C-alpha positions in Angstrom: 101.3 78.6 114.4 104.3 78.6 116.7 102.5 76.7 119.4 102.5 72.9 119.8 99.0 71.7 120.2 97.5 68.5 121.6 94.1 66.9 121.8 92.3 63.6 122.1 91.4 62.6 118.5 88.9 59.8 119.2 85.5 60.0 120.9 85.3 59.9 124.7 84.2 56.6 126.2 85.4 53.0 126.6 86.8 51.2 123.6 89.7 49.4 122.1 92.0 52.2 121.2 92.1 56.0 122.0 94.4 58.3 120.0 96.0 61.5 121.3 97.5 63.8 118.6 100.3 66.3 119.0 101.4 68.8 116.3 103.9 71.7 116.2 107.6 72.5 116.5 108.0 70.9 120.0 105.9 67.8 119.3 108.8 65.3 119.1 110.5 66.7 122.2 107.4 66.7 124.3 106.4 63.2 123.3 109.9 61.9 124.0 109.9 63.4 127.5 106.9 61.2 128.5 107.7 58.0 126.6 110.0 55.2 127.4 110.5 52.0 125.4 110.9 49.8 128.5 109.0 49.4 131.8 112.1 50.4 133.9 113.6 52.9 131.6 113.2 56.6 132.3 111.5 58.8 129.8 114.0 61.1 128.2 114.3 63.2 125.0 115.8 61.4 122.2 115.6 61.0 118.4 112.5 59.2 117.1 112.6 58.1 113.5 109.8 59.4 111.3 106.9 57.2 110.3 107.9 54.3 112.5 105.7 52.7 115.2 107.3 52.5 118.7 106.0 50.3 121.5 106.5 51.5 125.0 105.0 53.3 128.0 103.8 56.7 128.9 105.3 57.7 132.2 104.7 60.5 134.7 108.0 60.5 136.5 108.2 57.0 138.1 104.6 56.1 137.4 103.5 54.3 134.3 100.1 55.6 133.0 99.6 53.2 130.1 101.2 50.9 127.6 101.0 52.6 124.2 102.1 52.7 120.5 103.8 56.0 119.5 104.0 57.1 115.9 106.2 60.1 115.0 105.8 61.9 111.7 108.1 64.7 110.7 106.7 67.6 108.6 105.9 68.1 105.9 105.0 64.4 105.5 102.2 64.6 108.1 98.5 65.6 108.4 99.3 69.2 109.4 102.6 69.4 107.4 104.2 70.0 110.9 105.9 67.6 113.2 103.2 65.3 114.4 103.1 62.5 117.0 100.1 60.2 117.5 99.9 58.1 120.7 97.6 55.1 120.6 96.6 54.2 124.1 93.8 52.1 125.6 90.5 54.0 125.2 89.0 55.3 128.4 88.1 58.7 129.6 90.5 58.7 132.6 93.6 57.3 130.9 93.3 59.5 127.8 92.6 62.6 129.9 95.6 61.9 132.1 97.9 61.5 129.1 96.6 64.7 127.6 97.1 66.6 130.9 100.7 65.3 131.0 101.4 66.6 127.5 99.9 70.0 128.4 102.1 70.1 131.5 105.2 69.6 129.3 104.4 72.7 127.1 101.7 71.7 124.7 98.5 73.7 124.3 95.0 72.2 124.0 93.9 72.6 120.4 90.9 74.6 119.3 88.1 73.0 117.3 89.4 71.9 113.9 92.9 73.4 114.5 94.7 70.3 113.2 92.9 70.5 109.8 93.2 74.3 109.8 96.9 74.0 110.1 96.9 71.6 107.2 95.1 74.2 105.2 97.3 77.1 106.3 100.4 75.1 105.4 98.8 74.5 101.9 98.8 70.7 102.3 95.1 70.8 101.5 92.7 73.5 100.1 89.4 74.6 101.7 87.3 72.1 99.8 89.4 69.3 101.0 89.2 70.6 104.6 85.4 70.7 104.3 85.4 67.2 102.9 86.9 65.9 106.1 83.8 67.0 108.0 81.6 65.6 105.2 83.3 62.2 105.5 82.7 62.1 109.3 79.1 63.2 108.9 78.2 61.1 105.8 74.7 59.7 106.0 74.8 57.4 103.1 77.3 55.5 100.9 76.7 58.1 98.1 77.5 61.0 100.4 80.7 59.2 101.6 81.8 58.6 98.0 81.4 62.2 97.0 83.1 63.4 100.2 86.0 61.1 99.7 86.4 62.2 96.1 86.4 65.9 97.3 88.9 65.0 99.9 91.2 63.8 97.2 91.0 67.2 95.5 88.4 66.6 92.7 86.5 69.8 93.3 89.7 71.8 93.9 91.0 70.7 90.4 87.8 71.6 88.6 87.5 75.0 90.3 91.1 75.8 89.7 90.7 75.0 86.0 88.0 77.6 85.8 90.0 80.2 87.6 93.0 79.5 85.3 90.9 80.2 82.2 89.7 83.5 83.7 93.2 84.4 84.9 94.4 83.8 81.3 91.7 86.1 80.0 92.5 88.7 82.7 96.1 88.7 81.6 95.1 89.4 78.0 92.9 92.3 79.1 95.6 93.8 81.2 98.1 93.6 78.3 95.5 95.3 76.2 95.1 98.1 78.8 98.8 98.6 79.5 100.1 98.1 76.0 97.3 99.0 73.6 99.6 99.4 70.6 101.0 95.9 71.0 97.7 94.2 71.7 95.8 94.8 68.4 96.0 91.2 67.4 94.7 89.7 70.7 91.0 89.8 69.6 89.6 90.1 73.2 86.0 90.0 72.0 86.1 86.5 70.4 88.5 84.8 72.8 86.9 86.4 75.8 83.4 85.4 74.8 84.5 81.8 74.3 86.2 81.6 77.7 83.3 83.3 79.5 80.8 81.0 77.9 82.8 77.9 78.9 83.2 79.0 82.5 79.6 80.2 82.8 78.3 76.8 81.5 80.3 75.0 84.1 79.3 77.2 87.0 75.6 76.8 86.0 76.1 73.0 85.9 77.6 73.1 89.4 74.8 75.2 90.8 72.2 72.8 89.2 74.0 69.8 90.6 73.8 71.3 94.1 70.0 71.9 93.6 69.5 68.3 92.4 71.6 66.3 94.7 72.5 68.3 97.9 70.3 65.8 99.8 73.1 63.3 99.5 74.8 65.3 102.2 71.9 66.9 104.1 69.0 64.4 103.7 65.6 64.8 102.0 63.2 66.5 104.4 60.0 64.6 105.1 57.1 66.1 107.2 54.4 63.8 108.5 51.2 65.8 109.0 47.5 65.5 109.5 44.8 65.8 112.2 45.4 64.6 115.8 45.4 60.9 116.5 45.6 59.7 112.8 48.8 57.7 113.6 51.6 60.1 112.7 53.8 59.1 115.5 53.3 55.4 114.8 54.3 55.9 111.2 57.4 57.9 112.3 58.4 54.9 114.4 57.8 52.4 111.5 59.9 54.5 109.1 62.7 54.7 111.6 62.3 51.0 112.7 62.6 52.1 116.3 60.5 53.8 119.0 61.3 57.5 118.6 57.9 59.2 119.0 55.6 58.6 122.0 52.4 56.8 120.9 49.2 56.9 123.0 45.5 56.8 122.3 45.2 60.4 123.6 44.9 63.0 120.8 47.6 65.7 120.9 50.4 63.6 122.4 52.9 65.2 120.1 53.3 68.9 120.8 56.8 69.7 119.6 58.1 68.4 116.2 60.2 65.3 116.6 63.0 64.8 114.1 65.4 62.0 113.2 67.5 60.7 110.3 66.8 57.5 108.4 68.3 55.8 105.3 65.9 54.2 102.8 67.4 52.2 99.9 70.7 54.1 100.3 69.0 57.6 100.2 69.3 59.7 103.4 66.1 61.3 104.8 65.3 63.6 107.7 61.8 62.7 109.0 59.7 65.0 111.2 56.7 64.0 113.2 54.5 67.1 113.6 51.7 68.1 116.0 48.2 67.3 114.8 46.7 70.3 113.0 43.2 71.4 114.2 41.3 74.3 115.7 42.2 74.8 119.4 42.3 77.5 122.1 45.1 75.8 124.0 48.2 78.1 123.8 50.7 75.2 123.9 48.9 73.4 121.1 48.7 76.6 119.0 52.5 77.0 119.3 53.0 73.3 118.3 50.7 73.7 115.3 52.6 76.8 114.1 55.9 74.9 114.3 54.3 72.0 112.5 53.3 74.3 109.6 56.9 75.7 109.5 58.3 72.1 109.0 55.6 71.4 106.4 56.6 74.6 104.5 60.3 73.6 104.5 59.8 69.9 103.7 60.8 68.4 100.4 58.0 65.8 100.7 54.8 65.8 102.8 53.2 62.6 104.1 49.6 63.7 104.6 47.8 61.2 106.9 44.1 60.5 107.1 42.1 57.6 108.6 38.8 55.9 107.6 35.8 58.0 108.2 37.7 61.3 107.7 35.7 64.1 106.0 37.9 66.9 104.8 36.9 70.1 103.0 39.0 72.0 100.4 39.4 74.8 102.9 40.6 72.5 105.7 43.1 70.8 103.4 44.5 74.1 102.2 45.1 75.2 105.8 47.2 72.1 106.4 49.3 71.7 103.3 50.5 74.3 100.7 49.2 73.4 97.2 52.6 73.4 95.6 54.1 70.7 97.9 55.0 67.2 96.7 52.5 65.1 98.7 51.8 61.4 99.4 48.4 60.7 100.8 48.7 58.1 103.4 45.4 56.4 104.5 46.2 54.7 107.9 44.3 52.2 110.0 43.3 50.0 107.1 43.0 47.2 109.7 39.7 48.8 110.5 38.5 48.2 107.0 39.8 44.7 106.2 41.4 41.6 107.7 45.1 40.8 107.1 44.0 38.4 104.3 42.2 41.3 102.5 38.6 40.4 103.4 36.4 43.4 104.2 35.2 43.7 107.8 31.5 44.0 108.5 30.4 47.4 109.9 33.6 49.0 108.7 34.0 52.8 108.7 33.7 54.5 105.3 36.7 55.5 103.2 37.9 59.1 103.7 36.0 61.9 101.9 38.8 64.2 100.6 39.0 67.3 98.3 39.3 66.8 94.6 42.9 68.0 94.7 43.8 64.7 96.5 42.6 62.6 93.5 45.9 63.2 91.6 48.1 62.4 94.6 49.7 59.0 95.2 47.5 57.2 97.8 49.1 54.5 99.9 47.0 52.4 102.3 48.8 51.3 105.5 48.3 50.1 109.0 51.1 51.6 111.1 49.9 49.6 114.1 50.3 46.2 112.3 53.2 47.2 110.0 51.1 46.7 106.8 51.9 48.7 103.6 55.0 50.3 105.1 57.4 48.7 102.6 55.3 50.0 99.7 55.3 53.5 101.2 59.0 53.5 101.6 59.4 52.5 97.9 57.0 55.3 96.8 58.9 57.8 98.9 62.3 56.9 97.4 60.8 56.8 93.9 59.2 60.3 94.1 62.2 61.9 95.6 64.9 60.6 93.2 63.2 59.9 89.9 64.0 63.3 88.5 67.5 63.5 89.8 69.9 64.8 87.2 73.3 64.5 89.0 76.2 65.3 86.7 77.8 61.9 86.0 81.1 63.4 84.9 81.7 65.2 88.2 82.9 63.4 91.3 81.6 66.0 93.8 78.6 67.9 94.8 79.1 71.5 95.9 77.8 72.5 99.3 75.8 75.6 100.1 78.8 77.8 100.6 80.2 76.7 97.3 76.9 77.2 95.6 76.6 80.8 96.9 80.2 81.6 95.7 79.3 80.1 92.3 76.1 82.3 92.1 78.2 85.3 92.9 80.8 84.4 90.3 78.0 83.8 87.8 76.7 87.4 88.3 80.2 88.9 87.6 80.6 86.6 84.5 77.3 87.7 83.1 78.3 91.4 83.6 81.7 90.7 81.9 79.9 89.2 78.9 77.7 92.3 78.7 80.8 94.5 78.8 82.3 92.7 75.9 79.0 92.7 73.9 78.5 96.5 74.5 82.2 97.2 74.0 82.6 98.8 77.4 86.0 100.0 78.5 88.4 97.2 79.2 89.1 98.5 82.7 85.4 97.7 83.5 85.8 94.2 82.1 89.0 93.7 84.2 87.0 94.5 87.4 84.3 91.9 86.6 86.9 89.3 85.8 88.8 89.9 89.0 85.6 89.7 91.0 84.7 86.4 89.4 88.2 85.0 90.0 88.0 86.0 93.6 84.5 84.5 94.0 85.7 81.2 92.8 88.8 81.6 95.0 86.6 81.6 98.1 85.6 78.0 97.3 89.2 76.7 97.4 90.2 79.2 100.1 92.7 81.3 98.1 90.6 84.4 98.6 88.4 83.3 101.6 88.1 85.8 104.5 89.1 85.1 108.1 85.4 85.0 109.0 84.8 82.2 106.5 87.7 80.2 107.8 86.7 80.6 111.4 83.1 79.5 110.6 84.2 76.4 108.8 86.8 75.2 111.3 84.8 76.0 114.4 82.3 73.4 113.2 84.9 70.7 113.6 85.4 68.7 116.8 88.5 69.2 119.0 91.2 66.8 117.9 90.4 67.1 114.2 
């Protein structure tokens, strides 16, 4: 925390503007030593007014590296709550790297991944939920995901979690008074007040957990696995859903060996689509490995697109080997161009419709031609409908907890349940105090007040350098 750090804050490559960020006690001095406001003037340390934009030049001795805008921000009114300087230069790998190397030669240190945001957290300008929201904003896959991340970045989740902790801390104080001063605490009525507080906090924790279960896909994407026998058109369908050529398509069966995965947005809902290897009996070792990986993706999928083609005959046993019975499945009959013309007229000598197990009768069945882009729009609409129709997102909450938050809430819920049992069974108040403290600490890991060093390192190491 005593070092001054620097990093390039924008992606590498050519562009209009590239930003280099400096933060720490020597930020102003280091920036001033490489910056001059005129072409001929020498760079020299001097006072830079906070939150003003200076036009000038970055110099390495007599050489001008680039024409820049320089923005000094004195702490605590800055992103890290330290003295911060941002230099806006032309975006190019060489020019930004040269400016950064010049800053490092003047005494700055290259920042670690996420160190700017970590310093903001350690200086208590933001809490841990807001720090995580920064990464969620950058990685948002949909407008909804961005909305929730932006709300969390403004402290919405922090306020709600802190309100729950405050209730438990208040109850904890009553219990401690009762333990330390039993003669003066006869009128506190821990049983009634404690039960009411625990019920309120428990209900809210359960609602947060359910909210994560219902709507976590807004951050992570709904997982779709495309599966079926070889050469039924899985890769062609993958390309149609993505609207670009991602999977290799050939007439040769078994072209796809390894699962191919990519993200796509349908009607504002993010999906992660996986094209899997064709499932069939084989002695080829490479194909066997690909089929096992395909089955793993099918097992983890939220929705399975099970593809067949005209003329397919599939037994119950074969179907059960491909798709688990409990999965949400859309049956996709591909290659309808073999059955009918584009105007819907039946073709003479066409192959028969697929013969499928009785279990498939209850499944949505969409007819498509991936080759001719027929029925794809209807399939997209059915996918979105099946995945979001039962969504019960809490409308009164502005955020969706992530998996780390959910695990902390589950842990807190366990301690809350134990605390309620202690009150019900009139266990010693010291036991109740332990459960209350553990539940308070569990909720505190969400905001970072009781988070371990390992949790902090894991979170911030997932950031890019410069953020």
